[in-house]
VOBA-1610 file (N, C-alpha, C; in pm, whole numbers, padded with zeros to 5 digits, always signed):
BEGIN
Unk+11650+12967+14493Unk+11641+12934+14634Unk+11761+12848+14672Unk+11828+12883+14779Unk+11943+12806+14826Unk+11895+12676+14890Unk+11973+12572+14868Unk+11937+12445+14929Unk+12010+12430+15061Unk+11946+12364+15154Unk+12004+12339+15284Unk+12069+12201+15281Unk+12196+12196+15319Unk+12268+12069+15322Unk+12223+11992+15446Unk+12193+11865+15425Unk+12151+11782+15537Unk+12272+11742+15621Unk+12257+11748+15754Unk+12369+11710+15839Unk+12388+11558+15841Unk+12510+11516+15870Unk+12534+11373+15886Unk+12465+11330+16017Unk+12448+11201+16041Unk+12373+11155+16159Unk+12425+11209+16293Unk+12555+11217+16311Unk+12610+11267+16436Unk+12580+11416+16453Unk+12598+11492+16346Unk+12567+11635+16351Unk+12419+11658+16376Unk+12337+11575+16317Unk+12192+11584+16338Unk+12158+11565+16486Unk+12220+11465+16546Unk+12196+11440+16688Unk+12238+11559+16772Unk+12355+11617+16742Unk+12402+11734+16817Unk+12306+11852+16799Unk+12256+11871+16679Unk+12161+11980+16656Unk+12035+11962+16740Unk+11989+11838+16750Unk+11867+11812+16826Unk+11888+11817+16977Unk+12011+11802+17020Unk+12041+11807+17164Unk+12055+11951+17214Unk+12082+12044+17123Unk+12103+12183+17162Unk+11983+12268+17122Unk+11986+12392+17169Unk+11887+12490+17122Unk+11918+12519+16976Unk+11813+12529+16898Unk+11831+12559+16756Unk+11732+12668+16718Unk+11779+12760+16639Unk+11694+12869+16591Unk+11577+12809+16513Unk+11453+12852+16543Unk+11337+12796+16473Unk+11345+12806+16321Unk+11401+12914+16268Unk+11409+12926+16122Unk+11508+12824+16065Unk+11617+12798+16137Unk+11712+12697+16091Unk+11649+12558+16102Unk+11576+12534+16211Unk+11508+12405+16227Unk+11407+12384+16115Unk+11335+12488+16080Unk+11236+12479+15972Unk+11303+12449+15838Unk+11415+12516+15812Unk+11487+12494+15687Unk+11539+12350+15678Unk+11591+12299+15789Unk+11637+12160+15791Unk+11520+12065+15771Unk+11409+12092+15836Unk+11292+12006+15822Unk+11245+12002+15677Unk+11240+12118+15613Unk+11198+12124+15473Unk+11296+12046+15384Unk+11425+12057+15414Unk+11526+11984+15336Unk+11509+11833+15352Unk+11483+11789+15475Unk+11458+11646+15497Unk+11333+11603+15422Unk+11230+11684+15428Unk+11105+11652+15360Unk+11126+11643+15209Unk+11199+11736+15153Unk+11228+11733+15009Unk+11307+11610+14969Unk+11384+11556+15063Unk+11463+11435+15037Unk+11383+11308+15063Unk+11255+11325+15098Unk+11170+11209+15125Unk+11195+11147+15261Unk+11256+11221+15351Unk+11290+11170+15484Unk+11198+11234+15588Unk+11072+11193+15582Unk+10967+11255+15665Unk+10991+11239+15814Unk+11030+11122+15856Unk+11048+11097+15999Unk+11155+11189+16057Unk+11264+11208+15984Unk+11369+11297+16031Unk+11324+11443+16029Unk+11235+11476+15938Unk+11184+11613+15930Unk+11098+11647+16051Unk+11029+11549+16105Unk+10934+11573+16214Unk+11000+11641+16334Unk+11114+11591+16376Unk+11179+11650+16494Unk+11216+11797+16472Unk+11259+11829+16351Unk+11295+11967+16323Unk+11171+12056+16308Unk+11064+12003+16251Unk+10938+12080+16248Unk+10890+12107+16390Unk+10904+12010+16478Unk+10863+12028+16618Unk+10947+12138+16682Unk+11077+12137+16656Unk+11165+12240+16712Unk+11133+12378+16657Unk+11080+12382+16535Unk+11044+12510+16472Unk+10903+12554+16511Unk+10835+12473+16590Unk+10696+12499+16629Unk+10609+12517+16505Unk+10632+12431+16407Unk+10563+12438+16278Unk+10449+12337+16276Unk+10334+12380+16323Unk+10219+12290+16334Unk+10164+12249+16198Unk+10157+12341+16104Unk+10095+12313+15974Unk+10160+12196+15900Unk+10293+12193+15887Unk+10352+12077+15817Unk+10336+11947+15894Unk+10331+11955+16026Unk+10308+11833+16106Unk+10166+11782+16084Unk+10071+11872+16074Unk+09932+11832+16044Unk+09925+11771+15903Unk+10002+11828+15810Unk+10005+11774+15673Unk+10064+11632+15674Unk+10163+11608+15758Unk+10220+11474+15769Unk+10119+11377+15830Unk+10040+11424+15925Unk+09933+11340+15979Unk+09834+11303+15869Unk+09795+11401+15789Unk+09700+11375+15680Unk+09759+11276+15580Unk+09887+11291+15551Unk+09955+11199+15460Unk+09957+11059+15518Unk+09978+11048+15647Unk+09979+10917+15713Unk+09843+10849+15700Unk+09737+10926+15715Unk+09602+10869+15701Unk+09581+10823+15557Unk+09618+10905+15461Unk+09599+10870+15319Unk+09675+10743+15281Unk+09794+10726+15336Unk+09878+10611+15301Unk+09858+10490+15393Unk+09792+10512+15506Unk+09776+10403+15601Unk+09903+10375+15678Unk+09976+10479+15713Unk+10107+10468+15778Unk+10096+10501+15927Unk+10087+10396+16009Unk+10072+10414+16154Unk+10195+10482+16214Unk+10314+10440+16175Unk+10435+10496+16234Unk+10445+10646+16209Unk+10420+10688+16087Unk+10424+10831+16056Unk+10320+10906+16138Unk+10201+10850+16150Unk+10096+10916+16230Unk+10138+10929+16376Unk+10194+10823+16432Unk+10235+10828+16571Unk+10345+10930+16594Unk+10441+10937+16504Unk+10553+11031+16518Unk+10505+11177+16504Unk+10424+11204+16404Unk+10374+11340+16384Unk+10283+11382+16500Unk+10201+11289+16546Unk+10110+11319+16657Unk+10187+11343+16786Unk+10291+11266+16808Unk+10374+11285+16927Unk+10439+11424+16923Unk+10486+11465+16808Unk+10548+11597+16794Unk+10448+11708+16823Unk+10323+11684+16790Unk+10217+11783+16814Unk+10156+11769+16953Unk+10192+11663+17023Unk+10131+11630+17152Unk+09979+11622+17136Unk+09940+11547+17033Unk+09800+11537+16993Unk+09769+11393+16953Unk+09702+11321+17039Unk+09669+11181+17011Unk+09546+11175+16921Unk+09556+11106+16805Unk+09441+11095+16715Unk+09326+11018+16782Unk+09206+11050+16741Unk+09088+10982+16792Unk+09057+10855+16714Unk+08956+10785+16759Unk+08918+10658+16697Unk+08882+10675+16550Unk+08814+10783+16515Unk+08774+10805+16375Unk+08896+10817+16284Unk+08998+10884+16332Unk+09122+10898+16253Unk+09189+10763+16235Unk+09196+10686+16344Unk+09259+10554+16335Unk+09179+10462+16243Unk+09047+10474+16244Unk+08966+10392+16154Unk+08990+10429+16007Unk+09000+10559+15981Unk+09029+10604+15843Unk+09166+10554+15800Unk+09262+10560+15890Unk+09395+10512+15859Unk+09392+10361+15837Unk+09315+10291+15916Unk+09301+10146+15901Unk+09247+10111+15762Unk+09144+10182+15719Unk+09085+10157+15587Unk+09188+10182+15476Unk+09263+10290+15487Unk+09365+10320+15385Unk+09475+10214+15386Unk+09514+10169+15504Unk+09617+10065+15515Unk+09569+09935+15452Unk+09443+09902+15475Unk+09386+09781+15416Unk+09387+09790+15264Unk+09344+09905+15210Unk+09345+09925+15065Unk+09485+09916+15007Unk+09585+09962+15084Unk+09723+09963+15036Unk+09795+09830+15061Unk+09726+09736+15124Unk+09789+09608+15153Unk+09887+09613+15269Unk+09872+09711+15354Unk+09959+09727+15471Unk+09891+09662+15590Unk+09895+09531+15592Unk+09819+09455+15691Unk+09859+09485+15835Unk+09986+09497+15861Unk+10031+09528+15998Unk+09982+09664+16043Unk+09990+09762+15953Unk+09941+09895+15988Unk+09790+09892+16011Unk+09718+09817+15928Unk+09573+09806+15945Unk+09539+09745+16080Unk+09610+09641+16118Unk+09586+09575+16247Unk+09617+09670+16363Unk+09730+09740+16354Unk+09769+09833+16461Unk+09669+09948+16470Unk+09627+10001+16358Unk+09530+10112+16359Unk+09398+10066+16420Unk+09359+09944+16392Unk+09236+09889+16450Unk+09247+09882+16602Unk+09361+09834+16650Unk+09382+09827+16795Unk+09383+09965+16858Unk+09449+10060+16793Unk+09454+10196+16848Unk+09316+10262+16847Unk+09235+10233+16747Unk+09099+10287+16742Unk+09016+10231+16856Unk+09031+10104+16884Unk+08951+10041+16989Unk+08991+10090+17128Unk+09115+10132+17145Unk+09161+10187+17274Unk+09091+10319+17301Unk+09068+10397+17195Unk+09009+10530+17210Unk+08858+10527+17221Unk+08796+10413+17189Unk+08649+10406+17190Unk+08595+10385+17331
//
């Protein structure tokens, strides 16, 4: 399998400002994901209309207690998580010692209730 070279930051910005072929966007997103750069992958998954990997990133955010990742993936999906999701994320954040994420998830859960 051929590897996709990641663009430098300026090239990345230009790619996101223009129309991009969904298959190219998907390949770039996968390359970012393989490099552990989930946040950068999100924009390209959104451009590729790739709902499944964005949902997987949401699930990963809940498992790790990562509010920022959840917010970014949810924004790309135009899907605001409900209180139950934020509570689950809060519990995971607490277990992981991510106190700020736990506090933010608690606040976001209470907004939705």
